[in-house]
N, C-alpha and C positions, 0 to 999 in steps of 0.2 A: 504494500500499500504505499502511495506517495502522498504527500501533503504540501503542495506548492504554497508560497514560493519556498524555493529550495536553497541551501547555503551554496555557497557564500553568499552572504546577504549583502545588499547596498542599502543605502539610506531609505530608498523608496521600498525596497522589499521587507526591510525590517519593521518599518513603520505599517507596512500592510499586515504584517504578521502580527503586531500588537493589537491592530485593530481587528484582525479576525479573533484573536484570542479574546478580546473586550466583548464582541458580538456573542461568543460562545458562552461566555460566563454570565453574561446578561440573560441568556435564555433559560438560565437555572434548571438545566437539563443535565444531570450527571453523566449519562452515557454519552450524550453529544460531545461534552467538553473531553471526557476521556478519551474518545478517539484522535484526538490531537498529540497524544502521548505514546510511546513506545510500549508493549506489553510489560515490560520490566521498569519502566520509569521510576528514577527515584525522586522522592519529595521530601523537602523540609517546609513545613507550614508551622511558623511560629515555633513552638517548641514540639511539634508532632514530626515524626520521621517514620515513612513508610514506603512501599515499592508495588509498583504493579496497578494495571487499571483496576482491577477489582477494588483494590484498596483506595483509589482515587474516586470510584463512583461510591463507597461507602463514606468517604470523607466528606464529599460534597453533598451528599443525601444528608448526612447530619447536620452539615453548615446551613444548608438551606433551610432545614426544619426548624431553625430557630432565628436565623436572619430574614426577618420579613421585610417585603417590599425592597430587596437588594437592588441596588444601581451602583454600577461601576464605570469608571473613566480610567484608561491606562495612556501612558504616553512613553513614547520611545526615549529612553535615556542615553544608551549607547550601544555599539555593536561591532563585531569583529568576526569574520569568517563565519563559525557555525553557533556564534554566541548572541544573545540579545540581553539588554537589561532595559527594564521598565520601571517606572515610579507609578503608582496608582492611588486612588481614594475611591471608596466606597461609601455608600449610607445604607442604612439599614436599622429597622428598630425591631426591639424584643418583644416579647407576649407581654408585658407590661405597657408597653406603649412608648417606651424611652428610645429617642432617636439616638444614633451613634454615627460618627464618621470615622472611617478607618484608613490609615494612611500607611502606605509601605513602598518596597520596593522588591522586585523579583530578579533574579538572574536565571537565564534560559540557556540551554545547551541542546542542540539538533544533532540529530543523526543525518546521514545522507539523503533521506527520503523526507526530510521536512518535519520529521516527528520529534517531540520534544522527549530528551531522554533523561534530562534533569532539570528539576525546579527547585529554587530555594527562595522562600519567601521570609520577608522580615516585616510585621506589621504592628501598629500601635492604634490603640482606639481611643476616642474620646466621646464622652456624652456631649449632645447638642441639644437645643431646642428644637422643634418641629420648624418655627420660623426662620432658623439658621440652616436650613436645608438647601441646597445647590441643585441637586439632580431631580427633575420633576417630570420626565417622560413617563408613559404608561410602562409598566413593568409587569410580567417580564417582557424582555424584548430589547433589540439593539438600541443604542443612543441614536436620535434623529440626528441628520447632518446639520441641523440649525442648533444644536446644543453645543456650545464651545468645548473643546478639551483642556487638559490640564495647562498646556502652555499658553491658552487664552483665560485660564482661570486659577491664578496664582494661590498657592496655599494659604 
């Protein structure tokens, strides 16, 4: 299976890969998201370490069962050959109705077929008021073209 764009990345293809990841994660479909990763993909997400598509699906299912109305924006930070780094923000609320904005960065490594074989994510959460939300498109679903990315929406 191949997942274009393929490495080595250019600025344009790395940005395209980041946007494709953003759109997939905004679908909140764990199986769809998992297909962008190798069968044995290794992950570090916050303090969790795991490997493989099945573990990815289990992790994302747990995540989105508690992060309601999740909306994510990713922004290309750097790239080289088969690696991409992104920064991101996402907003969500818990079952008590408290809104949060999560800030983070990810480092990605891809195989020759364009599948991610390694993902490392560092993430911090802050509680926000609903009036402080920045991301207001219908969820789940991709960010509309008229909603600015992080480079237009500073931290």
